[in-house]
C-alpha positions as CSV (number, residue, x, y, z in Angstrom):
1,X,136.4,261.5,231.9
2,X,134.5,258.5,231.6
3,X,132.3,258.8,234.7
4,X,133.4,256.0,236.5
5,X,131.9,253.8,233.4
6,X,135.2,253.0,231.5
7,X,138.1,254.9,230.8
8,X,141.4,253.7,232.2
9,X,139.4,252.0,235.2
10,X,140.7,248.5,236.5
11,X,144.1,249.2,234.6
12,X,146.9,246.9,235.9
13,X,150.6,247.5,235.5
14,X,151.7,243.7,235.2
15,X,155.7,244.2,235.6
16,X,158.8,245.3,234.1
17,X,160.7,243.1,231.8
18,X,163.7,242.8,230.0
19,X,163.2,242.7,226.1
20,X,165.3,240.4,224.1
21,X,166.5,243.3,221.6
22,X,168.7,246.2,221.7
23,X,168.2,249.6,221.0
24,X,170.2,249.6,217.7
25,X,167.7,246.7,216.6
26,X,165.1,249.1,216.9
27,X,166.5,252.1,215.7
28,X,167.3,250.0,212.6
29,X,163.6,249.8,212.2
30,X,162.0,253.1,210.0
31,X,158.5,255.2,210.7
32,X,155.3,253.4,212.0
33,X,156.9,250.0,211.9
34,X,159.5,250.9,214.5
35,X,156.4,251.3,217.5
36,X,155.0,248.2,215.8
37,X,158.0,246.0,216.5
38,X,158.5,247.9,219.9
39,X,154.7,247.2,220.5
40,X,155.2,243.6,219.7
41,X,158.7,243.0,221.5
42,X,157.1,244.1,224.5
43,X,154.3,242.1,224.5
44,X,156.4,238.8,223.5
45,X,158.4,239.7,226.6
46,X,155.5,240.2,228.4
47,X,154.3,236.7,227.7
48,X,157.2,235.0,228.4
49,X,156.8,236.4,231.9
50,X,153.3,234.4,232.4
51,X,151.7,238.0,232.6
52,X,148.3,237.9,232.4
53,X,147.4,239.6,229.1
54,X,144.4,237.9,228.0
55,X,142.6,239.6,230.8
56,X,142.7,243.0,229.5
57,X,141.4,244.6,226.3
58,X,143.8,247.4,225.9
59,X,147.7,246.8,226.1
60,X,150.4,249.4,226.5
61,X,154.0,248.6,226.4
62,X,155.9,251.3,227.8
63,X,159.8,251.5,226.7
64,X,162.5,252.9,228.5
65,X,164.1,254.1,225.5
66,X,165.8,253.0,222.4
67,X,163.3,254.5,220.0
68,X,162.2,257.5,218.3
69,X,158.4,256.6,217.4
70,X,155.4,256.0,219.3
71,X,151.9,256.2,219.6
72,X,148.8,253.5,218.7
73,X,149.9,250.5,217.0
74,X,148.1,247.2,216.2
75,X,146.8,245.3,219.2
76,X,147.6,248.7,221.5
77,X,150.0,251.2,222.5
78,X,153.6,251.9,222.3
79,X,155.1,254.4,224.7
80,X,159.2,255.4,224.3
81,X,160.6,257.2,226.8
82,X,164.3,257.4,228.5
83,X,164.4,257.4,231.9
84,X,165.7,261.3,232.2
85,X,162.9,262.1,229.6
86,X,159.2,263.4,230.9
87,X,156.0,261.7,229.9
88,X,153.5,263.9,227.6
89,X,150.4,263.5,229.1
90,X,148.3,265.2,226.4
91,X,150.1,263.4,223.8
92,X,149.9,260.0,225.8
93,X,145.8,260.0,226.4
94,X,145.3,261.4,222.6
95,X,147.1,257.7,221.5
96,X,145.1,255.7,224.1
97,X,141.7,257.5,223.0
98,X,142.9,255.9,219.7
99,X,143.1,252.9,221.4
100,X,139.9,253.4,222.6
101,X,138.4,253.6,219.2
102,X,138.5,257.2,218.7
103,X,139.6,259.4,215.6
104,X,141.4,262.7,215.5
105,X,139.1,265.3,215.9
106,X,137.9,268.0,213.3
107,X,137.2,271.6,212.7
108,X,135.0,273.0,209.7
109,X,138.3,274.6,208.2
110,X,139.6,273.4,204.7
111,X,142.5,272.3,205.6
112,X,144.4,270.4,208.2
113,X,145.8,272.4,211.4
114,X,149.0,269.4,212.0
115,X,151.0,267.2,210.3
116,X,150.2,263.5,210.4
117,X,146.5,263.5,208.7
118,X,145.6,265.1,205.8
119,X,141.9,265.5,205.8
120,X,140.5,268.7,206.1
121,X,139.9,270.5,209.6
122,X,141.6,267.4,211.0
123,X,143.1,268.5,214.4
124,X,141.7,271.5,214.4
125,X,139.2,271.6,217.6
126,X,141.9,272.9,219.9
127,X,139.0,271.9,222.7
128,X,139.4,268.3,222.3
129,X,142.2,266.3,223.1
130,X,141.8,264.0,219.8
131,X,143.4,267.2,218.2
132,X,146.2,266.8,220.8
133,X,148.4,268.1,218.0
134,X,146.8,271.6,217.9
135,X,145.3,271.9,221.5
136,X,144.9,274.2,223.9
137,X,147.0,272.4,226.5
138,X,148.4,273.5,229.8
139,X,151.9,272.9,232.1
140,X,151.2,270.7,234.9
141,X,152.9,270.7,238.4
142,X,156.0,268.6,236.4
143,X,155.9,271.3,233.8
144,X,154.5,268.3,231.7
145,X,152.1,269.3,228.5
146,X,148.5,268.3,229.6
147,X,145.1,268.5,228.6
148,X,142.3,269.1,227.0
149,X,139.8,266.8,228.0
150,X,137.4,264.6,225.5
151,X,134.6,266.1,223.9
152,X,130.7,265.2,224.9
153,X,130.2,263.3,221.4
154,X,133.0,261.0,222.1
155,X,131.8,260.3,225.7
156,X,128.4,259.3,224.4
157,X,129.9,257.2,221.8
158,X,132.4,255.3,224.0
159,X,129.6,254.9,226.3
160,X,130.3,256.9,229.0
161,X,127.8,259.7,229.2
162,X,124.1,258.5,229.9
163,X,121.1,259.3,227.9
164,X,119.5,260.8,231.6
165,X,122.2,263.4,230.9
166,X,121.7,264.3,227.6
167,X,118.9,266.6,225.9
168,X,117.4,265.9,222.7
169,X,115.1,268.6,221.4
170,X,112.6,267.7,218.7
171,X,112.2,269.2,215.6
172,X,109.1,271.3,216.6
173,X,108.6,272.2,220.2
174,X,108.1,275.3,222.7
175,X,111.2,277.2,223.6
176,X,113.2,276.3,226.6
177,X,115.5,277.8,229.1
178,X,117.7,274.5,230.5
179,X,121.2,274.4,233.0
180,X,123.9,272.8,231.1
181,X,126.8,271.7,233.7
182,X,130.3,271.3,232.6
183,X,131.3,268.4,231.0
184,X,134.0,267.5,233.8
185,X,131.4,268.3,236.6
186,X,129.0,265.1,236.8
187,X,128.5,266.2,240.2
188,X,126.6,269.2,239.0
189,X,122.8,268.9,238.6
190,X,121.7,269.6,234.7
191,X,122.0,268.0,231.7
192,X,125.7,267.3,230.2
193,X,125.2,267.5,226.4
194,X,122.6,269.2,224.2
195,X,121.6,267.9,220.9
196,X,119.6,268.5,217.8
197,X,118.9,267.7,214.3
198,X,119.3,270.3,211.8
199,X,120.3,270.7,207.5
200,X,123.7,270.3,207.4
201,X,126.1,273.7,207.0
202,X,127.8,271.9,203.6
203,X,125.3,270.3,202.3
204,X,121.8,271.7,202.1
205,X,120.4,268.8,201.3
206,X,121.7,266.2,204.1
207,X,120.7,266.4,207.4
208,X,123.4,266.9,210.6
209,X,123.7,266.4,214.2
210,X,124.3,269.5,216.2
211,X,125.7,269.5,219.8
212,X,126.6,271.8,222.8
213,X,128.5,271.2,225.7
214,X,129.8,273.7,228.2
215,X,133.9,273.4,229.1
216,X,135.0,274.7,232.2
217,X,138.4,276.3,232.6
218,X,139.2,274.0,235.5
219,X,141.1,270.5,236.2
220,X,142.2,268.8,232.3
221,X,140.2,272.0,230.3
222,X,142.2,274.5,232.5
223,X,144.0,275.5,229.5
224,X,140.6,276.9,227.8
225,X,138.7,279.2,228.6
226,X,134.9,278.5,229.8
227,X,132.7,278.8,227.1
228,X,130.0,276.7,225.5
229,X,130.8,274.2,222.3
230,X,129.1,273.4,219.5
231,X,129.8,270.7,217.3
232,X,128.5,269.7,213.9
233,X,128.0,265.7,213.0
234,X,127.4,265.4,209.7
235,X,126.5,262.4,207.4
236,X,130.1,261.1,207.5
237,X,130.4,260.5,211.0
238,X,133.0,263.4,211.7
239,X,132.6,265.3,214.7
240,X,133.6,268.8,214.2
241,X,133.8,272.1,215.9
242,X,132.4,274.8,214.3
243,X,135.2,277.8,214.0
244,X,133.3,279.6,211.2
245,X,130.4,281.4,210.7
246,X,128.3,281.0,212.5
247,X,131.4,280.5,215.2
248,X,130.0,277.4,217.6
249,X,132.5,279.0,220.3
250,X,130.2,281.0,222.7
251,X,130.4,283.5,225.6
252,X,127.3,284.5,227.9
253,X,125.2,286.6,225.5
254,X,126.1,284.9,222.4
255,X,124.4,282.7,220.2
256,X,124.4,279.9,217.2
257,X,121.9,279.1,214.8
258,X,121.7,276.2,212.3
259,X,120.7,276.6,208.8
260,X,117.2,277.1,208.1
261,X,114.7,275.2,209.4
262,X,116.8,277.0,212.1
263,X,117.2,276.7,215.8
264,X,119.0,278.9,218.1
265,X,121.2,278.3,220.8
266,X,121.6,281.2,223.3
267,X,123.8,281.3,226.7
268,X,122.0,283.8,228.3
269,X,124.7,283.0,231.4
270,X,127.6,281.4,232.4
271,X,128.1,280.7,236.5
272,X,131.6,279.4,237.0
273,X,131.3,279.3,240.5
274,X,128.1,277.1,240.5
275,X,129.9,275.7,237.0
276,X,126.8,275.7,234.8
277,X,125.6,277.4,232.0
278,X,121.8,278.5,231.2
279,X,120.9,278.0,227.4
280,X,118.2,278.9,225.9
281,X,117.3,276.8,222.9
282,X,114.4,277.3,220.2
283,X,113.1,277.0,216.6
284,X,113.0,279.6,214.1
285,X,110.0,280.1,211.8
286,X,110.8,278.2,208.4
287,X,111.6,281.9,207.1
288,X,114.1,282.1,209.2
289,X,112.8,285.1,210.0
290,X,114.6,287.4,213.2
291,X,111.1,289.6,214.4
292,X,108.8,289.1,217.6
293,X,105.9,286.8,216.0
294,X,102.4,285.5,217.1
295,X,103.4,281.6,216.8
296,X,99.6,280.2,217.6
297,X,96.0,281.3,218.8
298,X,94.2,279.0,220.7
299,X,91.0,280.0,219.4
300,X,88.6,276.9,220.6
301,X,90.1,275.6,224.0
302,X,88.2,272.6,225.7
303,X,85.9,273.4,228.0
304,X,83.7,276.9,228.2
305,X,85.2,280.1,226.2
306,X,86.6,282.1,227.3
307,X,88.9,280.2,229.7
308,X,91.7,278.6,227.7
309,X,91.8,281.0,224.7
310,X,95.2,282.7,224.2
311,X,97.3,284.2,221.8
312,X,101.3,282.7,222.0
313,X,104.0,285.4,221.0
314,X,107.5,284.5,220.6
315,X,111.0,286.9,220.5
316,X,113.0,285.8,217.6
317,X,115.0,288.6,217.9
318,X,118.8,288.8,219.1
319,X,118.0,291.2,220.9
320,X,114.9,292.0,223.5
321,X,112.2,293.6,222.9
322,X,110.2,296.5,224.5
323,X,106.8,295.8,223.9
324,X,105.6,298.7,226.0
325,X,102.2,300.4,224.2
326,X,102.2,297.6,221.8
327,X,99.0,296.2,220.3
328,X,97.6,293.2,219.6
329,X,93.9,293.2,217.6
330,X,91.5,290.5,216.0
331,X,89.8,291.2,212.5
332,X,86.8,293.2,214.3
333,X,89.9,295.2,215.5
334,X,89.1,293.9,219.4
335,X,92.6,295.2,220.8
336,X,94.4,294.2,223.6
337,X,97.0,297.1,224.6
338,X,100.6,295.9,226.4
339,X,101.7,297.5,229.6
340,X,106.0,297.8,230.1
341,X,106.9,294.3,229.2
342,X,110.5,293.4,227.6
343,X,110.8,290.2,226.2
344,X,114.1,288.7,226.6
345,X,115.7,286.8,222.8
346,X,114.0,283.4,222.7
347,X,111.4,284.5,225.4
348,X,107.5,283.6,225.5
349,X,104.4,285.7,226.5
350,X,100.7,284.2,226.4
351,X,97.9,287.2,226.4
352,X,94.4,285.7,227.6
353,X,91.5,286.3,227.5
354,X,90.6,286.0,230.8
355,X,90.6,288.1,234.1
356,X,93.8,287.2,235.8
357,X,97.4,288.6,237.5
358,X,99.7,289.2,235.2
359,X,103.8,287.5,235.0
360,X,106.5,287.7,233.1
361,X,105.1,284.8,231.1
362,X,101.0,285.1,231.0
363,X,99.2,288.3,230.7
364,X,94.9,289.2,230.8
365,X,93.1,290.8,228.3
366,X,90.5,290.9,231.1
367,X,87.4,290.0,228.9
368,X,84.5,288.1,230.0
369,X,83.6,286.7,226.4
370,X,85.6,285.5,223.5
371,X,87.7,287.4,221.2
372,X,89.0,284.9,218.4
373,X,86.6,283.3,216.2
374,X,86.2,279.7,215.7
375,X,85.3,279.4,212.1
376,X,88.6,282.2,211.3
377,X,90.1,285.1,212.5
378,X,92.8,287.1,212.2
379,X,95.8,288.2,215.1
380,X,98.0,291.4,213.9
381,X,100.5,292.3,216.5
382,X,101.7,296.0,216.2
383,X,105.0,297.7,218.0
384,X,104.2,301.4,219.7
385,X,104.4,303.3,216.1
386,X,101.6,301.3,215.0
387,X,103.7,299.4,212.1
388,X,102.7,295.8,211.7
389,X,105.1,293.1,213.2
390,X,103.6,290.1,212.8
391,X,99.9,288.6,211.4
392,X,98.6,285.0,211.8
393,X,95.7,283.9,210.3
394,X,93.7,280.9,210.7
395,X,90.3,278.9,209.5
396,X,88.2,276.6,211.4
C-alpha cells in the first residue's frame, strides 16, 4: 500500500518482555484507559530491558492476553491477543492507520455505520480500511478477517502516492481519455488517481475536490468488486465515498457527474486482465445541458485561410450520438453534411474547412475558401430531421 516509500518498512520486533503487572490489575481498569495502561506498561518493560525504542517514530505493544480493550493509544498502538486467539488483520491495520495519523473514512450518508464514532458517515466507506468496522473484507488462508486496502487520497496524504501518478484536471480544457491503473498495481502504466475541483454536493457556495481510483478485486482488495470509486473531499478535510445520487461506485459504462459547473467521469472499460480502467473525463457547459454541442469555432487561425479553420463538436449526452445526415451551417447557409459517424459520450470531432482524409476525430469540408467570417458569424448544428441541436455565435 505504501509503494515502498514508507508504511511498515523498517519495522523491527525488539523482543519479548515480561510485564511486572497481572491480568487482574489490567482487567480492573475500564474502557480505553485499559489499552493506555497496557501500552505504557509494555513500553516501560521494553525500556527496562534497554530496547532501542527511541529509534522508532511508531510503537506497537502486543500482549498475549489479559485485557479486553485494544487499539490506538497515546504514543502508539496496543494489541491484546491470547495465545489461542487468531489475529485480526482488518482491525490491526485499521488501528495502525490511526497511528500514522489517519482519521476514519466516511461516506456522504447522514448517520454513522458503526459504533465508536458518531459523526455522519463515519465507518461508511466499505472500500477503505479506515472504515474497518463496516468494510468488504475477505477471509484469508488462516480464516482471519482481512482487507480492504487504503484509498488513494490517504496514500497521497501520507506521501506514498507520487504526484507523477496523479492526473489533476484544470477547471477548463478539452476532454481526455486516460488509463487508470489499479491502485494496488503501481507496476502497471497509468495514473493511480484522478482529481479535479468542483462545487460541493453539500453546499453550492463551497468547493470540493473530487477523486477517482480503480479498486481491483485482488490482493488486499479481493473482498471488493472491481470498480472505479469516486470520493469527495469537502472543506472539513474528510474523505467521503459517494453512495447517494449520483453514486460514485462505477462499473463499465457508468458515469459520475459533479454539481454545476459539472465535470463528467465516465468509465469506458474495465480491463481486469491488464489491471486498468479506461476513463473519459470532460466538462459540461455552464448550463449543464447533456446534448451534442458546438464547443468553439476557430475562425481566424494563424497563416493563410482556410488552413486551420475548424468547428469543434462534442457529445455531452449519456449515450452515443449518430450524426449521419446531420448538417453544419454558417449564417450564409454554406452547408456541411455529415456521413456515417457515431460520437461516443464525451467524444469530440473537428470539422475542418479544408480538404483532407477523414478519421474518427477529424472531418474535412473539402473547401478551398474560408467559411467562417473573421468579423462574426453563427455556426448551427442540425440533426437528420432538420431540428437545431446547437448554435454558436461569435463576434470579432
